[in-house]
N, C-alpha and C positions, 0 to 999 in steps of 0.2 A: 740326177747327180752332175755337179759342176765339172766342166774340164778342168785339167790341169793348169794353174796359172790363173785361174778365173774366181775371184773372190766377189761373194754378192754385197751389196751396199748394207751398212748396218742401218737399222731403225732409227737409232739414236746417235746422233754424230758424237764421237769420241775426241775431247781437245787434245791437242798435242803437248805434252808438259814436259819443258826441258829445265833440267836443274843443273848449271853449271857455274863455274868460278872463273871469271874473267878480270883483265884490268879495267879498271874504270877509265874513260876517257875525258868524263866531265864530272866537276864535283856535286852536281845534282845526283848523278848516280849513286855515289857514296852516301847523299843525304838520304835517299829512298831505301837503300839497303839497311841503313841502321835504323830508320824509322820502321822497317818490316822487320826487322830483327827485334827491336823493342816491343812491337806489338805482340809477336808471337810468345816474347817471355811474359808479358804482363797477362795473355791469355792463358798461359798455364798456371797463372797464380788467382785467376779468378774465383775458383772454388773458396781458396783461404781467405780471400778478401770478402766473399759475400758472407761467409760465416762469422768472422772476426770483426771487422770494420763497418758494418752495417746494423740494423734492426732484425736480420734474420733469426739471430740466436734467441733473443727473448719471445719472439713470435712461436717458433717452433717448439720451444720448452712448454709454454703457455698452451699450446693445442694438444701438445703429449700430455701435459697433466689432464687436461679437459676429457681426453679420451680414456686415460684411465680412472677418473671419477666417475665417469658413466658406466663403466664396467664394460664396454663393449670393444670389438675388434674393429670396428667402422668408426670414422672413415678411415680407410686404409693408407698406408705410408705415402703412398704416391699423392694422393688427394692433399694430404697434410703439408706435405713438402712442396707443392703446386700452389696451394693456398698461401704459404707462407712466404714464398717466393714474389708472388705477383704482390702482397702485401707490403713485400720488403721494397719492389719496384715503386710502388705507389709513395711510400714513406720516403724514401730516397730521391725521388725526382728533384725536388728543390735543390737538393746536393748537386747532384750531376749536372743539373744547369748552371749552376755557378762554375763547377770545374769545366764544363764545355765551352761557357762563355770567356772565362780568364785564364785558361790554362791550354785546352786541348786544341781550340781553334787558333789562338794566337801562334802555337808552335807549329802546326801544320801549314801556317801560312809563312813560317820561318820568322816569326817577328820576336820568338822567344828561344833562348837556349834551352837544352835539355834540363839542367838543374834549375833554370828558371821556372820551366812549366812544372817540374816536380812540387817546388816549393808553392807556386800558385795553386796547383791541385791539392794539396794537402791541408791547405787553410780552411775551405767550407767542410771537408772531413773532419778536421781537428775540432772546429767549432760545435758541429753535431756531436762528436762523442764526449767533449768535454762538457757538454749540456746534460747528458746521461750518466757521467761518471760523480762518484762519491767522494768528497774530499778525502776520506778515511781511506779509500781504496788506492786513490793516487799518491796520499801519504805512504802508505805501504811501501809501493815500489820505488818511490824516491828516496825513503829511508835504505831500503836494500841496497839500492844503487848509490848511496852514500853521495847524492846530490844535494845542493843547496835549494833552499825553497825558491821555486821561481817567482818573478816578478808579476808575469802573466802567464796564459795558457801558451801562446806562441813560444816560450822558451822550453816547454816540456817537448822533449824527444819522443817520436811516436814508440820507440822501443818501451817507454815507461807508460804512455798513455794507452796503448792498444790493450796490455794485460790488466790494468786497471778497468777500463771500460768493459772488459770480457766478465770480469768478475762482479762488476756492477750489474751488468745485465741479468748474470744468473741469478743474483739475489733478487732483481725486481721480479724476475720470472717466476720466481719460488715464492714470492709474497703474493703475486697474484694466483698462482696454482693452489696455495693455501685456502685461499677466498673461494675459490672454485669447489674445492673438496667439502667445504662446511655442510651445505645444504644437502649434497649427495649422501654424507657420512651420516647425516640426521635420519636421511630416509632408511637407510640401512640398518641404523640402530632400531628404528620403530618397527621396522618389517620383522626384524631378528628377534625383538622382545615379543612381538604378537605370537610368531609361529611358535617360539618356546613356552607362551603361556597355553598354546592350543594342542601342546603337545607333539609338534609335527618336528620332530628332531630329524628326521630323515630327508626334509624337504630343504634343498639348499635355499638360504635366504637371497641369495642373487637372481634366482630366476624369478622370484615374486618382486624383488624391489626394482629390477631394471626396468618393467613397464612404467612403474610410476615416476623413476626418474627421466625416462624418455617424454613423459608426458609433462612434467614439469620443467622440463627444457625447452619443450615445444610450446607450451603454455606462456611462458615468458620472453619466448624468440629469443632463445640462448645464444644462436649464432650471431644475430645482430648486435647484442649486448656485449659479448666477447670481442669482436671484432671492432666495435667502436671503441671498447675500453683499450685495446690495444694501440690502436691509430692515436687516440687523444692521449696516451702517456707518452707520446713522443713529442707533442705540441708544446 
C-alpha cells in the first residue's frame, strides 16, 4: 500500500491536454485556429462526402445485389463495406491527387485563400462526377431549380450536380445488379423445375441451388469479374 501523497508512475504517459480561449498575439495564430476549425468541420462531413461524392454508392449497391443474387448472408456487411471503401480509395486516388496538388497544398502554404482553395478542390471532383452523370438526370434538377442551360459543367452548381450524380449512380448500379441476377435466376428456375418434376415439394429449392450458384461463381472467378467491371466502369 502506497503512503499518503505518493502516486505510482503510470505505465503509459498521459498527455496534458489544455483547451482554452485566449487572445491571439500574432496573425499566424488566428490562421492556425481557423485551419483547425475547418479541418474539424470537414472531418464531421466525411461520411456524407464519401457516400454522395465518390464511387462508393455504386460499389456498395452492386455488392449488395451480388450477395442477394447468391442467396447467402456472406460476406458480412463489414467485409462488403470494407471492400467498397478500399475500392473507392483506389478509384478516387487520381481525383484526390489533383485536389491535393492544386488546392490543399497551396492553401496550407498560404498561397490561396479559403474560397480559392475550395474552388480549386471542386474542379477535379466536379469533372469526375460530370463524367458519371447522365444528361437526363442533370436536366431534371436544372429544370426543378429553374436554371438556364449552362454553357459548360463548371457553371453547374454543386447543389444541382450532386443529386444528379447520385441518381445516375443508383441507376447504373441497378443495371449492373440486374445483369448479375440473371445467371443465378436461371439456376434457381432450373432447380425448382427439376424438384417439382420429381415431386420433391417439401425440399426448398434454395438449399439445392445454392451449391450450384457458388460453384458457378467460383468457376468463372466471379470476384475478379465483378471488381474488374466496377473499376473499369469509372474509366
